[in-house]
Structure formats: structure tokens, C-alpha cells
C-alpha positions as CSV (number, residue, x, y, z in Angstrom):
1,M,-15.0,23.8,0.2
2,K,-16.2,24.5,3.9
3,E,-14.5,23.0,6.7
4,E,-17.8,20.9,7.4
5,R,-17.8,19.1,3.9
6,H,-13.7,18.1,4.7
7,I,-15.1,16.7,7.8
8,E,-17.9,14.6,6.0
9,I,-15.3,13.1,3.6
10,L,-12.7,12.2,6.0
11,K,-15.1,10.2,8.2
12,E,-16.6,8.5,5.0
13,V,-12.6,7.4,4.3
14,L,-12.7,6.5,7.9
15,D,-15.7,4.4,7.9
16,E,-13.7,2.9,4.6
17,I,-10.7,2.0,6.4
18,E,-12.7,1.0,9.7
19,I,-14.7,-1.4,7.3
20,A,-11.5,-2.9,5.3
21,L,-9.6,-3.5,8.8
22,R,-12.5,-5.5,10.4
23,D,-13.0,-7.8,6.9
24,E,-11.7,-10.8,7.4
25,R,-11.2,-11.5,4.3
26,G,-8.4,-8.9,4.4
27,L,-7.4,-5.5,3.2
28,V,-7.0,-6.6,-0.4
29,T,-10.4,-7.2,-1.1
30,H,-11.1,-3.4,-0.6
31,Q,-7.5,-2.1,-2.6
32,R,-9.4,-0.2,-5.0
33,R,-11.8,1.6,-2.7
34,L,-9.3,2.2,-0.2
35,A,-6.7,3.7,-2.8
36,F,-9.5,6.0,-3.8
37,S,-10.0,6.8,-0.4
38,L,-7.2,7.3,1.0
39,S,-5.9,9.7,-1.6
40,L,-9.1,11.5,-1.2
41,G,-8.6,11.5,2.2
42,V,-4.8,13.1,1.9
43,V,-6.1,16.1,-0.2
44,N,-9.0,16.6,2.5
45,L,-6.5,16.4,5.4
46,I,-4.6,19.2,3.9
47,E,-7.0,21.2,2.8
48,L,-8.7,21.1,6.5
49,Y,-5.2,21.8,7.7
50,F,-5.1,25.0,5.8
51,H,-8.6,26.0,7.1
52,K,-7.7,25.3,10.9
53,L,-4.6,27.8,10.3
54,S,-6.9,30.2,8.1
55,I,-4.6,30.4,5.2
56,I,-6.7,28.8,2.7
57,K,-7.9,30.7,-0.4
58,E,-12.0,30.8,-0.9
59,G,-12.4,28.1,-3.7
60,A,-8.6,26.4,-3.4
61,K,-8.9,23.1,-4.2
62,I,-5.8,20.6,-3.9
63,N,-5.3,18.1,-6.8
64,H,-4.0,14.4,-5.7
65,K,-2.2,14.7,-9.1
66,W,0.3,17.1,-8.1
67,L,1.7,14.7,-5.5
68,K,3.4,13.3,-8.2
69,R,4.9,16.1,-9.8
70,K,8.3,17.3,-9.0
71,R,8.5,18.4,-5.1
72,E,9.1,22.0,-6.4
73,T,6.4,21.9,-8.5
74,L,3.9,20.4,-6.1
75,F,5.4,23.9,-3.2
76,E,4.4,26.1,-6.0
77,H,1.0,24.7,-6.5
78,L,0.0,24.5,-2.9
79,Q,1.4,28.3,-2.7
80,Q,-1.3,29.1,-5.2
81,Q,-3.9,27.9,-2.6
82,I,-2.6,29.8,0.3
83,I,-2.5,33.4,2.0
84,S,1.0,32.4,4.1
85,P,4.7,31.3,2.7
86,I,4.5,27.7,2.3
87,D,7.9,27.2,3.7
88,S,6.3,29.3,7.1
89,I,3.5,26.4,7.4
90,E,4.7,23.9,10.4
91,N,4.8,20.8,9.5
92,I,4.9,21.2,5.8
93,N,7.6,19.1,4.7
94,S,6.6,16.1,6.9
95,I,3.2,16.6,5.7
96,V,4.1,16.8,2.0
97,D,6.5,13.5,2.4
98,I,3.6,11.5,3.7
99,A,1.1,12.6,1.4
100,I,3.5,11.6,-1.5
101,K,4.1,8.7,0.3
102,I,0.2,7.9,-0.2
103,E,-0.1,8.7,-3.2
104,E,2.7,6.6,-4.8
105,K,1.5,3.9,-6.7
106,R,-2.2,4.5,-6.4
107,D,-3.0,4.2,-9.8
108,D,-1.5,0.6,-9.8
109,L,-3.8,0.2,-6.1
110,A,-6.5,1.6,-7.9
111,Y,-6.2,0.1,-11.5
112,G,-3.9,-2.3,-11.3
113,A,-3.1,-6.3,-10.0
114,P,-4.1,-7.2,-6.3
115,S,-1.0,-5.7,-4.0
116,T,-0.3,-7.2,-0.6
117,E,-1.7,-6.5,2.7
118,K,1.2,-5.3,3.9
119,V,1.8,-2.4,1.2
120,I,-2.2,-1.4,1.6
121,Q,-1.5,-1.5,5.3
122,E,1.3,0.7,5.3
123,K,-1.0,3.5,3.2
124,I,-3.3,3.2,5.8
125,N,-0.6,3.8,8.7
126,L,1.0,6.7,7.1
127,F,-2.8,8.4,6.8
128,F,-3.2,7.9,10.3
129,E,0.2,9.5,11.0
130,L,-0.5,12.6,8.4
131,K,-3.8,12.7,10.2
132,G,-1.8,13.1,13.8
133,I,0.6,15.5,11.9
134,T,-2.6,17.8,10.7
135,R,-4.0,17.0,14.3
136,W,-7.5,16.4,13.1
137,K,-9.8,14.4,15.3
138,I,-13.5,13.1,15.4
């Protein structure tokens, strides 16, 4: 995927977050959309970061499900998507740690019972932290 497409997707994710944060009914009413959007945003932030470092292979795609696997397996999958050694990437451990935290309980948020404002806000905060580490700006 081209960088421009990642940017389009990330703008959509940010729009969804902004709409949810402004809604006086609270974040829980946006829980499912946010779960999907944040998951989509995470993989696009990572892919865009790899683009910016000029290390992503053509046609590479990160699957959000990889973030639920063992760390070693996740790193193997990520390594297959890039041309540089995974451990040479600046902040890769922080990026992966945050991505895993965002993806935790994604399916519960997307398909399960209503969660809490606190849990959803924590996921949003983690997304913005990841956005900062990957140095993505609009």
C-alpha cells in the first residue's frame, strides 16, 4: 500500500476518535467503531513508520492478529515485511509494546458487552502515544 493510502486511513481513524471524544453520550456509545478503528490505525501507523524508514517491502501488509501472538512470532512476521533487521529499528520494542496493549481485548470491545469509559480512553491514549513514537503528523 502506498504512503498516501495509509495517511487517508489514519485521518479516518483520527476523525472517528475526535467524533467519539466530542460526543456527550460518552465513548462507550462508540466502543465498537473505536475498537475497529484503533486496530486499523495501529497497523497503518506501523506500516507508515516502515515506509518513512524506507524499509518496508513492496506489497507488505501487517495483520492486526499478529499482535496477539507470542512476541517472538510477531517479530518473525514483522521481519518478513521489511528489508532491515527488525532489532535495528528505532523504538521497535516500544512500538510493539503499545500496539499489543491497544490490540488486547479488541474483540471484547468490538463484539462483547459494553466496556467502561476508562478502558476505551486508555486505548485512545495509547494510540496517540504510538502516533507520537512513530512521529506521524497530519
